[in-house]
C-alpha positions as CSV (number, residue, x, y, z in Angstrom):
1,M,49.8,-16.9,0.7
2,S,49.8,-13.2,1.5
3,F,50.0,-10.4,-1.1
4,P,50.0,-6.6,-1.2
5,A,46.5,-5.1,-0.8
6,I,44.8,-1.7,-0.2
7,L,41.7,-0.7,1.6
8,I,40.0,2.4,0.2
9,L,37.0,4.3,1.7
10,E,34.4,6.4,0.0
11,D,35.9,9.6,1.6
12,G,39.2,8.9,-0.3
13,S,41.2,7.4,2.6
14,V,43.6,4.7,1.5
15,Y,45.2,2.1,3.7
16,E,48.0,-0.2,2.4
17,G,48.4,-3.6,4.0
18,L,48.9,-7.3,3.5
19,G,46.2,-9.1,1.7
20,F,45.2,-12.7,2.5
21,G,42.5,-15.1,1.4
22,I,41.4,-14.8,-2.2
23,Q,43.1,-12.3,-4.5
24,E,39.9,-10.6,-5.8
25,L,38.6,-7.1,-5.3
26,S,35.5,-6.8,-3.1
27,V,33.2,-3.9,-2.0
28,G,30.8,-3.4,0.9
29,E,29.9,-1.1,3.8
30,I,32.6,-1.2,6.4
31,V,31.7,-1.5,10.0
32,F,33.7,-2.2,13.2
33,N,33.1,-5.1,15.5
34,T,34.3,-4.9,19.2
35,S,34.1,-8.6,20.1
36,M,37.2,-10.0,21.8
37,S,36.4,-13.6,20.7
38,G,34.4,-15.6,18.3
39,Y,35.8,-14.3,15.0
40,Q,34.9,-17.5,13.2
41,E,31.2,-17.1,14.2
42,I,31.2,-13.4,13.3
43,I,32.7,-14.0,9.8
44,T,30.2,-16.7,9.0
45,D,27.2,-14.7,10.2
46,P,24.9,-14.1,7.1
47,S,23.9,-10.8,8.6
48,Y,27.2,-9.4,7.4
49,A,26.3,-9.8,3.7
50,K,27.7,-6.8,1.7
51,Q,29.7,-5.6,4.7
52,I,33.4,-5.4,5.4
53,I,34.2,-6.3,9.0
54,A,36.9,-4.3,10.7
55,F,37.9,-6.0,14.0
56,T,38.9,-3.8,16.8
57,H,40.5,-6.6,18.7
58,P,44.1,-7.1,17.6
59,H,44.3,-10.9,18.0
60,I,42.3,-12.2,15.1
61,G,43.3,-15.6,13.6
62,N,45.5,-16.7,16.5
63,T,43.4,-19.7,17.3
64,G,42.8,-20.7,13.7
65,V,39.5,-22.1,12.4
66,N,37.7,-25.3,13.4
67,D,35.1,-27.6,12.0
68,E,32.3,-26.8,14.5
69,D,32.0,-23.1,15.1
70,S,30.8,-21.7,11.8
71,E,27.3,-20.2,12.0
72,S,26.7,-20.9,8.3
73,E,28.3,-22.9,5.5
74,N,29.6,-19.8,3.8
75,I,31.1,-16.3,4.3
76,F,28.6,-13.7,3.2
77,A,30.7,-10.7,4.3
78,S,32.6,-8.8,1.6
79,G,35.9,-9.0,3.5
80,I,37.6,-8.5,6.8
81,V,40.1,-6.0,8.1
82,I,42.5,-6.9,11.0
83,K,45.6,-5.3,12.6
84,D,48.0,-8.3,12.5
85,L,47.9,-11.5,10.6
86,P,49.5,-14.2,12.8
87,N,52.3,-16.4,11.3
88,N,51.0,-19.4,13.3
89,Y,47.7,-20.5,15.0
90,S,47.3,-22.6,18.1
91,N,44.2,-24.4,19.4
92,W,43.5,-28.0,20.0
93,R,40.3,-27.8,18.0
94,A,41.7,-25.9,15.0
95,T,41.9,-27.6,11.6
96,Q,43.1,-24.7,9.4
97,S,44.3,-21.1,9.5
98,L,42.1,-18.1,9.1
99,E,44.0,-17.3,5.8
100,S,43.2,-20.7,4.3
101,F,39.6,-20.5,5.5
102,L,39.0,-17.2,3.8
103,E,40.6,-18.6,0.6
104,S,38.3,-21.7,0.7
105,K,35.3,-19.4,1.0
106,N,36.3,-17.0,-1.7
107,T,36.8,-14.0,0.7
108,I,39.5,-11.4,0.8
109,G,41.1,-9.9,4.0
110,I,43.6,-7.2,4.7
111,A,46.0,-7.0,7.6
112,G,48.5,-4.4,8.7
113,V,45.8,-1.7,9.0
114,N,45.7,0.8,11.9
115,T,42.3,-0.5,13.0
116,R,42.2,1.9,16.0
117,A,42.4,4.9,13.6
118,L,39.9,3.3,11.2
119,T,37.4,2.6,14.1
120,A,37.7,6.2,15.3
121,K,36.9,7.4,11.7
122,L,33.9,5.2,11.5
123,R,32.7,6.2,15.0
124,D,32.9,9.9,14.1
125,H,31.7,9.8,10.5
126,G,29.5,6.7,10.4
127,S,29.7,3.6,8.3
128,L,31.3,4.1,4.9
129,K,31.4,2.3,1.6
130,A,34.7,0.6,1.2
131,C,36.8,-1.6,-1.1
132,I,39.5,-4.1,-0.5
133,A,41.7,-4.8,-3.5
134,P,44.8,-6.8,-4.2
135,G,47.8,-4.7,-5.4
136,N,49.3,-1.5,-4.3
137,K,48.5,2.2,-4.9
138,N,48.5,1.5,-8.6
139,S,45.2,-0.4,-8.0
140,I,43.4,2.7,-6.6
141,D,41.7,3.7,-9.8
142,K,40.2,0.2,-10.3
143,A,39.1,0.2,-6.6
144,K,37.5,3.6,-6.9
145,E,35.6,2.5,-10.0
146,A,34.2,-0.6,-8.1
147,L,33.4,1.6,-5.2
148,S,31.4,4.1,-7.3
149,E,29.2,1.2,-8.5
150,F,28.2,0.2,-5.0
151,N,25.2,2.2,-3.6
152,G,25.4,1.1,0.0
153,L,23.0,-1.0,2.2
154,Q,20.0,1.4,2.3
155,G,17.2,0.2,0.1
156,L,19.0,-3.2,-0.4
157,D,17.0,-6.4,0.2
158,L,19.7,-9.0,1.0
159,A,17.5,-11.5,2.9
160,K,16.4,-13.2,-0.3
161,E,20.1,-13.6,-1.4
162,V,21.2,-15.4,1.8
163,T,18.1,-17.5,2.5
164,T,17.9,-21.3,2.1
165,E,16.7,-22.4,-1.2
166,N,14.9,-25.5,0.1
167,S,13.0,-26.1,3.4
168,F,14.7,-28.5,5.9
169,F,14.3,-29.8,9.4
170,W,17.0,-29.0,12.0
171,E,17.7,-31.9,14.4
172,E,20.7,-30.8,16.5
173,G,20.4,-29.4,20.1
174,T,22.9,-27.3,22.0
175,W,26.5,-28.2,22.8
176,P,28.1,-30.0,24.4
177,N,25.5,-32.7,25.1
178,Y,23.2,-31.7,22.2
179,H,20.2,-31.2,24.6
180,E,16.9,-31.0,22.8
181,V,13.2,-31.1,23.7
182,K,11.2,-34.1,22.7
183,N,7.6,-33.0,21.8
184,D,5.3,-32.5,18.9
185,K,5.5,-28.7,18.8
186,L,6.6,-27.4,15.4
187,I,8.4,-24.1,15.0
188,V,8.7,-22.7,11.5
189,A,11.9,-20.6,11.3
190,I,11.8,-18.1,8.4
191,D,15.4,-17.8,7.1
192,F,16.4,-14.2,6.5
193,G,20.0,-15.2,7.2
194,I,19.7,-17.6,10.1
195,K,22.6,-18.8,12.3
196,K,23.1,-22.4,13.4
197,N,23.0,-21.6,17.2
198,I,19.6,-20.0,16.9
199,L,18.3,-23.3,15.5
200,R,20.1,-25.2,18.3
201,L,18.3,-23.1,20.9
202,L,14.9,-23.4,19.3
203,R,15.5,-27.2,19.3
204,K,16.5,-27.1,22.9
205,H,13.6,-25.0,24.2
206,L,10.7,-25.5,21.9
207,G,10.7,-28.7,19.9
208,R,10.8,-29.6,16.2
209,V,12.2,-26.9,13.9
210,E,11.7,-26.5,10.2
211,V,13.6,-23.8,8.3
212,V,11.9,-22.2,5.2
213,N,12.8,-19.7,2.5
214,A,12.4,-16.0,3.2
215,Q,10.0,-15.6,0.4
216,I,7.5,-18.3,1.4
217,N,3.9,-17.1,1.1
218,F,1.2,-17.3,3.7
219,A,-0.6,-20.3,2.1
220,E,2.6,-22.3,1.8
221,L,3.6,-21.5,5.4
222,M,0.3,-22.6,6.8
223,E,0.6,-26.0,5.0
224,H,3.4,-26.7,7.5
225,K,0.9,-26.2,10.4
226,P,3.3,-24.4,12.7
227,D,2.7,-23.9,16.4
228,G,4.8,-20.8,16.3
229,V,6.8,-18.8,13.7
230,F,10.4,-17.6,14.3
231,L,11.7,-14.6,12.3
232,S,15.5,-14.8,12.0
233,N,18.3,-12.4,11.9
234,G,19.6,-11.2,8.5
235,P,21.4,-8.6,6.4
236,G,20.3,-5.4,4.6
237,D,17.5,-2.9,4.9
238,P,14.2,-4.3,6.2
239,E,11.9,-1.9,4.3
240,P,12.4,-3.4,0.9
241,C,11.4,-6.9,2.2
242,T,7.7,-6.3,1.4
243,Y,7.1,-10.0,0.8
244,A,8.1,-10.7,4.5
245,I,6.1,-7.7,5.9
246,E,2.9,-8.8,4.1
247,L,3.4,-12.4,5.3
248,I,3.9,-11.3,8.9
249,Q,0.8,-9.1,8.8
250,K,-1.3,-12.1,7.8
251,L,0.3,-14.1,10.6
252,L,-0.6,-11.4,13.1
253,E,-4.2,-11.5,11.9
254,I,-4.6,-15.1,12.8
255,N,-2.8,-14.7,16.2
256,I,-0.1,-17.2,15.7
257,P,2.8,-16.8,18.2
258,I,5.7,-14.9,16.7
259,F,9.2,-14.3,17.9
260,G,11.7,-12.2,15.9
261,I,15.3,-11.2,16.3
262,C,17.6,-8.7,14.5
263,L,16.1,-8.2,11.0
264,G,13.1,-10.3,12.1
265,H,12.6,-7.8,14.9
266,Q,12.6,-4.9,12.4
267,L,10.2,-6.7,10.0
268,L,7.8,-7.5,12.8
269,A,7.8,-3.8,13.8
270,L,7.2,-2.7,10.3
271,S,4.3,-5.2,10.0
272,G,2.8,-3.5,13.1
273,G,3.0,0.0,11.7
274,C,6.4,1.1,13.1
275,K,9.2,2.8,11.1
276,T,12.9,1.9,10.8
277,Y,16.0,4.0,10.1
278,K,19.6,3.5,9.2
279,M,22.0,4.0,12.2
280,K,25.1,6.0,12.0
281,F,27.5,3.1,12.5
282,G,25.2,0.4,13.9
283,H,25.9,-2.0,16.8
284,H,28.4,-4.8,16.2
285,G,30.0,-6.6,19.1
286,G,29.5,-8.8,22.1
287,N,29.5,-6.3,25.0
288,H,26.4,-4.2,24.5
289,P,24.4,-3.4,27.7
290,V,20.6,-3.6,27.2
291,Q,18.0,-2.9,29.8
292,D,14.7,-4.6,30.3
293,V,12.3,-1.6,30.5
294,K,9.9,-3.3,33.1
295,S,12.4,-5.0,35.5
296,K,15.3,-2.6,35.0
297,T,17.6,-5.6,34.7
298,V,20.6,-5.0,32.5
299,F,21.9,-7.7,30.2
300,I,25.2,-7.8,28.3
301,T,24.3,-8.8,24.7
302,S,25.6,-9.7,21.3
303,Q,24.7,-7.2,18.6
304,N,25.0,-7.0,14.8
305,H,22.7,-4.5,13.1
306,G,22.9,-1.3,11.0
307,F,19.2,-0.5,11.0
308,A,16.8,0.0,14.0
309,V,13.2,0.6,14.9
310,E,12.2,4.2,15.6
311,S,10.9,4.4,19.2
312,S,8.6,7.3,18.5
313,S,6.8,5.3,15.8
314,L,5.4,2.6,18.1
315,P,1.5,2.5,17.9
316,D,-0.6,2.2,21.1
317,N,-0.8,-1.6,20.8
318,I,3.0,-2.1,20.8
319,I,5.2,-1.4,23.8
320,P,9.0,-1.2,24.2
321,T,10.5,-4.0,26.2
322,H,14.3,-3.3,26.0
323,I,16.5,-0.3,25.3
324,S,20.3,0.0,24.6
325,L,22.2,1.7,27.3
326,F,24.8,2.8,24.8
327,D,22.5,5.1,22.8
328,Q,18.9,4.5,24.1
329,S,17.9,2.9,20.8
330,L,15.0,0.5,20.9
331,Q,16.0,-3.1,21.5
332,G,12.8,-5.0,22.0
333,I,9.0,-4.7,21.4
334,E,5.9,-6.7,22.4
335,F,2.4,-6.5,21.0
336,Q,-0.4,-6.0,23.6
337,D,-3.1,-7.5,21.5
338,K,-1.2,-10.3,19.7
339,P,1.1,-13.1,20.8
340,A,4.2,-11.5,19.2
341,F,7.4,-10.0,20.5
342,S,10.9,-9.4,19.2
343,F,14.5,-8.5,20.2
344,Q,17.0,-6.5,18.2
345,G,20.2,-8.2,19.4
346,H,21.3,-11.8,19.0
347,P,20.1,-13.7,22.1
348,E,21.6,-17.0,20.8
349,A,25.1,-15.4,21.3
350,S,27.7,-17.3,19.2
351,P,29.7,-15.4,19.9
352,G,28.8,-13.5,23.0
353,P,27.0,-13.8,26.3
354,H,24.1,-16.1,26.9
355,E,22.1,-13.9,29.3
356,L,19.0,-13.6,27.0
357,E,18.4,-17.2,26.4
358,S,15.3,-16.7,28.5
359,L,13.7,-15.1,25.4
360,F,13.4,-18.6,23.9
361,M,11.7,-19.8,27.1
362,K,9.3,-16.8,26.8
363,F,8.4,-17.9,23.2
364,N,7.8,-21.4,24.4
365,S,5.4,-20.2,27.2
366,M,3.6,-17.9,24.7
367,I,3.0,-21.0,22.4
368,E,1.7,-23.1,25.3
369,I,-0.7,-20.3,26.4
370,N,-1.9,-19.8,22.9
371,A,-2.5,-23.6,22.5
372,K,-4.7,-23.6,25.6
373,K,-6.8,-20.7,24.3
374,N,-7.4,-22.6,21.1
């Protein structure tokens, strides 16, 4: 059931609209996502913790929600903003509406907002703190109070809030035939906010996959006897994740193969002596062109990050492998003296293009080469 709602930004802008989902106030940093499909996967991406997602595409909710496409079991985003809330949904796989899905996951949304104007504001001024609240303009004071208590994402360690509590093995391969590799190779995936399709691709290309808590220590991790370590995507600022940085530094010392994406990319870079910074409005969408520095090949990629690695901070033993053709920001690194590399985007797609699935193959080759050396 819909209800009156408002969206208020830290600059004082107020948007009235139609609320849906749960009728509870929520705050976060508002960012825009330019993807034209895959809203279910986007909403269930743990990397959106403490963020409000403003969709630029006007048709959000028209195909409903199904039982297979969620990238996690919960919604970690603070809320969503859309232009129109459809009266009906239509898709042969759908089992419920977007509205009922948000309600079941204790999440609020607001429709009827001029998302074009909102996106232009965020593009010009950068990401802003925001609040979605049920009610009309009489609710502004309460929303402003909640907004004043939110300090933004900088300095915020969210990985430990979204990570798995207990370790578990992932057995499912990629759709539709659930293809998987049958071998004894064990990949330990450190969960900073991992998505299901990442695990499917690791299972497809590398072997057995065990997911562990973000705060696992070196001794505990080595008890699993991994052949390689995967550093997952995740939300928040990488710099406060000192427990992860210290762990990765120890892993680098013993030359174990490492592959990181998104937050994992930033943590690997910090572990190698690089610096990170908060971007103006980040990269959020499925249409971002990224160039391989060596081959000059351009890939269309899926992106979701508000922090990035500073290119000028790379030490001599780390080289850039990919750059964004939108803003020249660093998109990939590789160690010259260690079996470790990382990519800023989401090569597992879901949603988005699958052009960088080859990175999982690269990780597999790195592990095989390392095994021969030892």
